[in-house]
N, C-alpha and C positions, 0 to 999 in steps of 0.2 A: 561634760558631753565635747566637743573641739565642733568648733565653727570656722566656716571657712573665714571666716575674718583672722583669728586665732593662726592660722596656717598661712596668712599673706602673707608676712615674716621672709616667713621660710625659703619665698618660689621664687627667683631669679631664673627667666629665663638664657642668659647671657648664663650662667653657669653647669647652669642643667645643658645644653648647645656644649658644651666647653667637655663635660666628665660622662653621661651620656652618648653623645657622637662622640668624640675620643677614644672611650671604651669598645664603641662598638667598631670603627676602621682599623684600632690597635689588636681586636682579636682577629677580625677577620683579614691584616695581614697573616696574619704566626697563626693561624688553622687553616688549616685544606676545609676546599666548600663543604666537603661532605664533611669530614669530622661535626661542619658547625648544620649542617643539615641536621646528623644525627644527636647531636645536641638543643639545636630548638625540638625536636620530636618526642627528647625521651619525658624531654617536661612534662607529654599527656598518662606517662606512667607511673608517677609521684604516688598522686591520689590513690595510684589498688593498691589492693593487696600485694602483700613478696609473694612471688612465686613457686607454689606445693607441686610437690610431681607426687605427693596421693593420688589426686586422681585418674595420673597418665602409669600407675604401676596397673592400679585399679584397671586400667584397657589395656597394659597389655598380658595380665594374667589371664585377659580373659580371651584375650587369641592364643595364647596358646592351650585354651581350652579345645578350642578350635581347632588347634592347629594338633592336638594328640588325635583325637580324630577325626578330620580330616585330611593331615597333611601341611604343610604349612604353602602350599602352593595354593589354598585359599585363600591366604591374607593378603595376597594384589588387591583383592575385591573393598578391602579396606579400606574406611574415611578412617581418616591420621588428619589433624585437625595440628596441631603437635611437626612443626619441622625438624625434627631429628628422630624423633621418632618415625616419622613416615618416612628418614633415609636408611634409619634402620633394617627397619620391616621388606625399603624394596630391597634393601643386601642381602635378609634372608628369605625372601624367597626365592632368591640368584645363585642361594646354594651358599652364599658367605659362613666361615671361620664366625668359631667365638672371638676369637682374639682379634680379627679382622672390622669382628666388631665393632670392641672395645675399643678399639684403633681411630677408627672411624664416625666413635662419639668422643672421642677425646680429644680429635681434629677439629669439633665443631664445638667444643665447650672454650678450649683455646681458640679459634676466632673467634666466638659471641664474648669470650673475655677484652679482645681488641677492640671489638666497637664498642663495648658500655665505658674501656678506659679512655679512650678517645670523646666518648663526648664526656668522659667525665672531667678528662684534662679540658676542654673548652672549657669549660665551668669556671675550671681549682687559672685560670690561663687568665679569663675576667676579672678575679677575685681579685689577682695578682697589679692586672694592666687597672683597674678603679683608682689605688688611692695615688698611683701616678698620674693620674687625669686631673684625679682633684690639687695635686700641688701645681702640674699645670695652670689651670685655673688659677690658682692664687697667685699665682704671680704678673698672672697677665691682668688680677679683680690688681696687682700691690702695683704693677706700672698704668694701668690708666688712673690710679688714686693719686701716684706722685706725679704725674702727668697735668693732675686736674687742680695740684695744689694753689693754684692763684685765681682759684671758682671753688668755694669753698661749700655749696649745695651739688654740686659737680662727685665731692669727694664720697659719699656717702653710697654711689653706685657699684663706685672702681673698693669700696671696701665690703658690700654686699657680696661682688664676684668672687673675692677673694674667701671669705669666709664663707657662704657657701660652697662656695666648690670644694671644698675638703670636706665638707661635710657631708656633700656627696656619694664623692665617693667610700668617706669608710660604709656612709650605710646601702649601699651600689656589692663592696667588696665585701660584706661583714652580715646582712642581711639578702641577698641574692645570690649572690656567686658560689658560695662556701657551704652554705645551706643545701643549695643546687647538686653540688659538688657532691659534698660528703655523704648524703643522702642516693646520691646515684650509685659511688660506691659499696657504699654498706645492700645496698639490692641485689649491686653484679654480685658483692660473696653469695650471697645468701643464696642466692639464683644456683652458680656455681656449685654450691653445696646440694641445693635440692637434685640440681641433673647429672648430679653424680652416684646421687644410687637410681636411676634408668640404665646406668650400665650392666650390672647383673642382671633382671628378668630381662632382658632384649637380647643381650648374653648366650642370656639358655634357652630365647628361644631358638636359639641356631642350632641348640645340642639335641632337637625332637628331630629335625629333619634325619640329622643321622644317627638317634636311635635308632626309631623303628624300623629301618630292615634291620638290627639288630631282632628287632623285639621281633620283627614276622618269620625271622631264621628259627628265635626260641618256640614260639607257639606250632612251628613246619613239624 
């Protein structure tokens, strides 16, 4: 069991301030604030299951049955939680063609990919910066150590900053930032593939309203 006394030698406030503070400052300087917010907010989705389009596809099929019986204009009263499906249904109700529905969903998927990429890039950028900040802390610690050569009791503090700063930079990059960036990109790819499955059922809804007049003519 790891005790606080065992961890005490690996904790140095000065090294933590240099590496963590420097990484945070560099990330804020190189990343738009909007993307920083997206990167932080994206942490909340990591524990969740990957996006699954099956429930939405079932919902679209149910809407299709309603549209065949009563017309697509009745879908205007549907309560839809997913923003992409809601936008597509609104266009269907307005009489948009299947090709336009497909184009709308493709545009929304591309915009979603860009947002996910921006969040992942923020963490990837932090992973690049953290080891460099660790090196900066190492240099600061070495300077402090050399300045204290006349006082042997002060050499240890400078050496601690020098060594621990490198350790902190490696840990932040490899145990925090890189894993978060990789997982966000993996989730984004999985969601992109799942959302592509929604295109055909939603485009088919737009065909229903066009087919109804033809069916009425045939029945007459």
